[in-house]
C-alpha angles and dihedrals in degrees: 000000000000120000094249090051089053091050094050090047090055090050090049093055091047094050090049097044102039107021100037093236121153113259116256101179120133100181115155091192134002124227100206092195090062092049091050091049093050097045091047093050091050095042095238101112093115092049089047092050090053090051092050097049096104097039118116126213095043110142113253097241091048093049089050090050093053094044090051092048091051094045095045093046087051091052090047092050089051086059092046092053089049089055092044088055091051091049096047093044089052093048092045089057089062091044098257118137104196125216111228117228136200114325094010091061093046091055094063109024101070097243086133119050088235130016091230090072097067117077115203134173102210142352119263121201129174120216132174107286094235090054098047096095092048089049091053091048090052093052094045089053088052090055105272115136134195118266104230092203091062106044115147134192120263091254093060119114091242135032124251113287117272120209124214106231091205099054107012092237118142128220131193114205105214124210090185131018093237136004118291088253088073099041089111089066102031111020118187095234091050093046092057092051113102095009107156134210112255128197110250112162104296095320136106117248134144134213127210117249114268088253092057092045092055092051094047090048092055094042093049097048104032103032110019094040090035095230090143090056088049092047094239147085138222106249092216091060093043089053092049088056094046094049090046089053092046090055103035108017091126091056097049115100099216092180089062094045091049093046095052095051093043093049088052091051092250102106090121091052090060094043093050093049089051089050089055089053090051097047098039105030101026096242114144110229123239118243111280131172100243132060120236119261112283112269089358094163091048090052091051089049093050092050091052091054089063094065091107097173097047101097095040092050094046094048092048092048095052090046089051091051091051090053093042113017095177089063089090087077089072087064089071097048106106090207089069099050100083092054092043090054092050090052092048093050091046092049102039114021107083095160098077 
């Protein structure tokens, strides 16, 4: 099974299990190592595990792996929600009602059928810029400490990550939803407009409007993470977008989304990303002004063919889990993530 075939098959299982799309797979045989590698690289292993629960003919050790990944991510997200409650309660005490961003918003808003499906690295909360320093002081007084490996300059759009000593969860306090470079698309003032209160335990939080969440999703994946430049997309982010659309499409002002990207000279970026969602997850795109990049899917496929270390790393990882099954627990240890990311970039990213 080629890497692209494995990627398309993962997309197919996700579109069937989470978006209700008819299956289109035509796989004569499945190489489970390839599916594990693809889902891991795109941070969708828990979601894939959920979609595969009812499938027969999955090898026993592979089924056990997926069941463990889903269960452990669920346990981890319980911890993340506990930390989020501690963070929000502390900020509420100083009259800050944070706006939840990215993964934090997906954990509580019901986009996924269960919060255990969404893997996230840290919690992102947006606060008024003039209250960011006060918010950080409050969390430090509560026992959060700076992560020295993720220090950022004062001009950055969020403060350095703070780590909850009780749970190990990390939080980034954002002054802006995205770097200043992208303010033309997702300005801070515009992003706050229309943010609505959302029930989270007995605390006060807000969520961005669906329109703002779509814009931030595209900016984060395609521009900030340079996936458009690399002719690809992270499947986790693309799935976030598709599930957000499935839940809120009637509330999304696509003319506003289109205008903001076009005015910033990024209309093709938006159109290409929506084309990925159509081709890979079966979601028809809304009408936008620009056409996708020519041969966008072929470019994505070609990029994937350059992941020279993929098969070797996947095979070695599965073999290691067979020798030492409990090694999967290390996956959920935040202290290992920075090194894991460095290894992934060194092994897979041949474009930088």
